[in-house]
C-alpha positions as CSV (number, residue, x, y, z in Angstrom):
1,M,-44.0,-127.0,27.6
2,A,-46.8,-128.6,29.6
3,G,-47.8,-128.9,33.2
4,R,-48.3,-126.4,36.0
5,M,-46.1,-123.3,36.2
6,V,-44.7,-122.5,39.7
7,H,-43.8,-119.0,41.0
8,N,-41.8,-118.9,44.2
9,G,-43.4,-122.2,45.2
10,K,-46.9,-121.1,44.3
11,D,-49.3,-122.2,41.6
12,L,-49.4,-119.2,39.2
13,K,-53.1,-119.9,38.5
14,S,-53.9,-119.1,42.1
15,L,-52.1,-115.7,41.8
16,L,-54.6,-114.5,39.2
17,T,-57.6,-112.6,40.8
18,S,-60.9,-111.9,39.3
19,G,-59.5,-108.6,37.8
20,S,-60.8,-105.1,37.8
21,K,-61.0,-102.1,35.5
22,S,-57.6,-100.9,36.8
23,N,-55.9,-104.3,36.7
24,P,-57.8,-106.7,34.3
25,L,-57.0,-110.3,34.0
26,H,-55.0,-110.0,30.8
27,A,-52.8,-107.3,32.4
28,Q,-52.2,-109.6,35.4
29,L,-51.3,-112.5,33.1
30,A,-49.0,-110.2,31.1
31,D,-47.2,-109.3,34.4
32,L,-46.7,-112.9,35.3
33,L,-45.3,-113.8,31.9
34,R,-43.2,-110.7,31.8
35,E,-41.6,-111.7,35.1
36,K,-40.7,-115.1,33.6
37,I,-38.8,-113.3,30.9
38,Y,-37.1,-110.7,33.1
39,S,-36.0,-113.4,35.6
40,K,-34.5,-115.4,32.7
41,A,-36.7,-118.3,33.6
42,W,-37.6,-118.1,29.9
43,P,-34.3,-117.2,28.2
44,P,-34.1,-115.5,24.8
45,S,-35.3,-117.8,21.9
46,T,-37.4,-120.0,24.3
47,K,-40.6,-121.2,22.9
48,I,-43.3,-120.4,25.4
49,P,-46.5,-122.5,26.1
50,S,-49.1,-122.4,23.4
51,E,-52.3,-120.4,23.7
52,N,-54.2,-123.6,24.6
53,D,-51.6,-124.5,27.2
54,L,-51.8,-121.1,28.8
55,V,-55.7,-121.2,28.8
56,R,-55.5,-124.5,30.7
57,M,-52.7,-123.5,33.0
58,F,-54.3,-120.2,34.2
59,G,-58.0,-121.1,33.8
60,V,-58.7,-118.0,31.7
61,S,-60.3,-117.4,28.3
62,R,-58.4,-117.5,25.0
63,G,-59.2,-113.8,24.6
64,T,-57.4,-113.0,27.9
65,V,-54.4,-115.0,26.8
66,R,-54.2,-113.3,23.4
67,K,-54.4,-109.8,24.9
68,A,-51.6,-110.7,27.4
69,L,-49.4,-112.0,24.6
70,K,-50.1,-109.0,22.3
71,A,-49.0,-106.7,25.1
72,L,-45.7,-108.5,25.4
73,V,-45.2,-108.7,21.6
74,D,-45.8,-104.9,21.4
75,E,-43.2,-104.4,24.1
76,G,-40.7,-106.4,22.1
77,L,-40.4,-109.2,24.7
78,L,-42.1,-111.8,22.6
79,V,-42.2,-112.6,18.9
80,Q,-44.7,-114.7,17.1
81,H,-43.9,-116.9,14.1
82,H,-46.8,-118.1,12.0
83,G,-47.2,-121.9,12.3
84,K,-44.3,-122.2,14.8
85,G,-45.5,-120.5,17.9
86,T,-44.5,-117.7,20.3
87,F,-40.9,-117.2,21.4
88,V,-39.0,-115.0,23.8
89,A,-37.3,-112.3,21.8
90,E,-33.6,-112.3,21.4
91,L,-31.7,-109.3,22.8
92,G,-32.2,-106.3,20.5
93,I,-29.6,-104.7,18.4
94,A,-27.0,-102.9,20.6
95,H,-25.8,-99.4,20.0
96,A,-22.7,-98.1,21.7
97,C,-23.2,-95.1,24.0
98,G,-21.6,-93.1,26.7
99,D,-18.0,-93.0,25.4
100,R,-18.4,-91.1,22.1
101,P,-21.0,-89.4,19.9
102,L,-23.4,-91.9,18.5
103,S,-23.2,-92.9,14.8
104,F,-25.9,-95.5,14.3
105,A,-24.7,-96.3,10.8
106,E,-21.3,-97.1,12.2
107,S,-22.9,-99.1,15.1
108,L,-24.8,-101.2,12.6
109,R,-21.8,-101.7,10.4
110,L,-19.6,-102.9,13.2
111,Q,-22.3,-105.5,14.1
112,G,-22.3,-106.8,10.6
113,M,-25.9,-105.7,10.1
114,D,-27.1,-105.3,6.5
115,Y,-29.2,-102.2,7.0
116,K,-31.1,-99.9,4.7
117,T,-31.7,-96.2,5.2
118,H,-35.1,-94.8,4.0
119,V,-35.2,-91.0,3.7
120,L,-38.8,-90.1,4.6
121,E,-38.4,-86.4,4.6
122,K,-35.7,-83.9,3.7
123,R,-36.2,-80.1,3.5
124,V,-34.5,-76.8,4.3
125,T,-36.6,-75.1,6.9
126,L,-36.6,-72.8,9.9
127,P,-36.0,-74.9,13.0
128,P,-38.0,-74.8,16.2
129,I,-36.9,-72.1,18.7
130,E,-35.3,-74.6,21.1
131,V,-33.4,-76.3,18.3
132,A,-32.2,-73.0,16.8
133,S,-30.9,-71.9,20.2
134,G,-29.2,-75.3,20.7
135,L,-27.4,-75.0,17.3
136,G,-26.5,-71.3,17.9
137,L,-28.5,-70.1,14.9
138,Q,-29.7,-66.6,14.5
139,P,-33.4,-65.8,13.9
140,G,-34.2,-66.6,10.3
141,D,-31.2,-68.9,9.8
142,P,-32.4,-72.0,7.9
143,S,-31.6,-75.6,8.9
144,L,-31.8,-78.9,7.1
145,F,-34.5,-81.2,8.5
146,V,-34.1,-84.9,7.7
147,R,-36.2,-87.8,8.9
148,R,-34.7,-91.2,8.2
149,L,-35.9,-94.8,9.0
150,R,-33.3,-97.5,9.2
151,T,-34.3,-101.1,8.7
152,V,-32.7,-104.5,9.1
153,D,-34.3,-107.4,7.2
154,S,-37.2,-105.0,6.5
155,A,-37.8,-104.5,10.3
156,P,-37.4,-100.9,11.7
157,V,-34.5,-100.5,14.1
158,L,-34.6,-96.7,14.5
159,C,-36.3,-93.5,13.3
160,Q,-34.1,-90.4,13.4
161,E,-35.2,-86.8,13.0
162,S,-32.4,-84.2,12.8
163,W,-31.9,-80.5,12.2
164,S,-28.5,-79.5,10.9
165,N,-26.6,-76.2,10.9
166,L,-26.2,-75.3,7.3
167,R,-24.0,-72.3,8.0
168,A,-21.4,-74.7,9.4
169,C,-22.0,-77.4,6.8
170,P,-22.4,-75.8,3.3
171,G,-23.6,-78.3,0.7
172,L,-25.2,-80.7,3.3
173,A,-28.6,-80.2,1.7
174,D,-27.4,-81.8,-1.5
175,V,-26.3,-85.1,0.1
176,D,-28.1,-88.3,-0.6
177,F,-28.7,-89.6,2.9
178,S,-30.0,-93.0,1.7
179,K,-26.4,-93.7,0.8
180,A,-24.3,-91.4,3.1
181,S,-24.4,-91.2,6.9
182,M,-25.1,-87.9,8.5
183,F,-21.9,-88.1,10.5
184,D,-19.7,-88.6,7.4
185,A,-21.6,-85.9,5.5
186,V,-21.3,-83.4,8.3
187,Q,-17.5,-83.9,8.6
188,K,-17.0,-83.7,4.9
189,C,-19.1,-80.6,4.4
190,S,-17.8,-78.8,7.4
191,G,-14.2,-79.8,6.9
192,R,-13.9,-80.5,10.6
193,K,-14.2,-83.6,12.9
194,I,-17.2,-84.3,15.1
195,D,-15.9,-84.0,18.7
196,C,-18.7,-84.5,21.2
197,S,-22.4,-84.9,21.8
198,H,-24.7,-83.8,24.6
199,M,-27.1,-86.7,25.2
200,R,-30.4,-87.0,26.9
201,Y,-32.5,-90.2,27.2
202,A,-36.2,-90.5,27.8
203,A,-38.8,-93.2,28.0
204,R,-41.9,-92.2,26.0
205,I,-45.1,-93.6,24.6
206,A,-44.7,-94.2,20.9
207,G,-47.9,-92.4,19.8
208,K,-49.7,-93.0,16.6
209,E,-47.2,-91.4,14.2
210,H,-44.0,-93.1,15.5
211,A,-45.8,-96.3,16.2
212,T,-46.6,-96.6,12.5
213,L,-43.0,-95.9,11.6
214,L,-41.6,-98.3,14.2
215,D,-44.2,-101.0,13.7
216,C,-45.4,-101.2,17.3
217,D,-48.5,-100.3,19.3
218,E,-49.1,-96.6,19.8
219,N,-49.2,-97.2,23.6
220,S,-45.8,-99.0,23.6
221,A,-43.0,-97.6,25.8
222,V,-40.0,-96.7,23.6
223,L,-36.6,-95.2,24.2
224,V,-35.9,-91.8,22.8
225,L,-32.4,-90.3,22.6
226,E,-31.8,-86.6,22.0
227,Q,-28.3,-85.5,20.9
228,N,-26.8,-82.0,20.3
229,I,-23.6,-82.7,18.4
230,C,-20.6,-80.3,18.0
231,L,-17.4,-80.1,16.0
232,E,-13.9,-80.0,17.3
233,D,-14.0,-76.2,17.4
234,G,-17.2,-76.2,19.6
235,T,-19.6,-75.4,16.8
236,F,-22.9,-77.2,17.2
237,V,-23.9,-78.8,14.0
238,E,-26.8,-81.2,14.6
239,W,-29.7,-81.6,16.9
240,S,-31.3,-85.1,16.5
241,T,-34.0,-87.1,18.1
242,T,-33.7,-90.9,17.7
243,W,-36.7,-93.2,18.4
244,F,-36.0,-96.9,19.0
245,P,-38.7,-99.6,18.8
246,P,-39.3,-101.9,21.7
247,G,-36.4,-104.4,22.1
248,Q,-33.5,-102.1,21.3
249,V,-30.6,-101.8,23.6
250,L,-28.0,-99.1,24.3
251,T,-24.7,-100.2,25.7
252,G,-21.6,-98.4,26.9
253,V,-18.7,-98.3,29.3
254,V,-18.4,-95.4,31.8
255,K,-15.1,-95.0,33.7
256,Q,-15.1,-93.7,37.3
257,P,-13.1,-90.4,37.5
258,R,-9.7,-90.8,39.2
């Protein structure tokens, strides 16, 4: 892709200023490239101009171009393939939401994804006060804490940390969660169906720990979902926090009340 890029009739090179500490050149360039992606001027899977082309088109240094591209890669908007170039990322894996409690194992299965579950941590422990209150536990009641990382083609698609109500789910601590989903295990151990989930979404910075798990920059913005899940009799059984790497999508259908 060669030649001059035009933005609303203007030469993009002329839109770049000399930069400042608050808005350096690489951030300005990232903004311009990001807009090409958001506006669909560069659809998913599009190969974008090479580093050399971008240097010529914008009159900036190779270091500036590389910093801008790295920022968009970290956001999940671009992917780089060694020897092939840089491409606009395809839409992330979609997870159903809004119409039922979220089972990510089921979501991935329905999309035909060959995923793996890695159990990073599993222990019986006293939950944080907020979690214990949300699960209706008494002081001193233990819970099961499990941290799982799910991958597709070795790439992380979510990291989930959950606290479960062991009083309502006897035997849950003995389950092998690398093979069984939490939803299936909770229903089997409790002898009851999962009925609903109270959900809360938040945009957060990944931070060092979760950036390592999600294979992204620690300053990347990521989507975090908190769920408090209850059984058909109203018993709360699981409090979970799910971290999604950049590029993931949550989809759903919400009906207007009659």
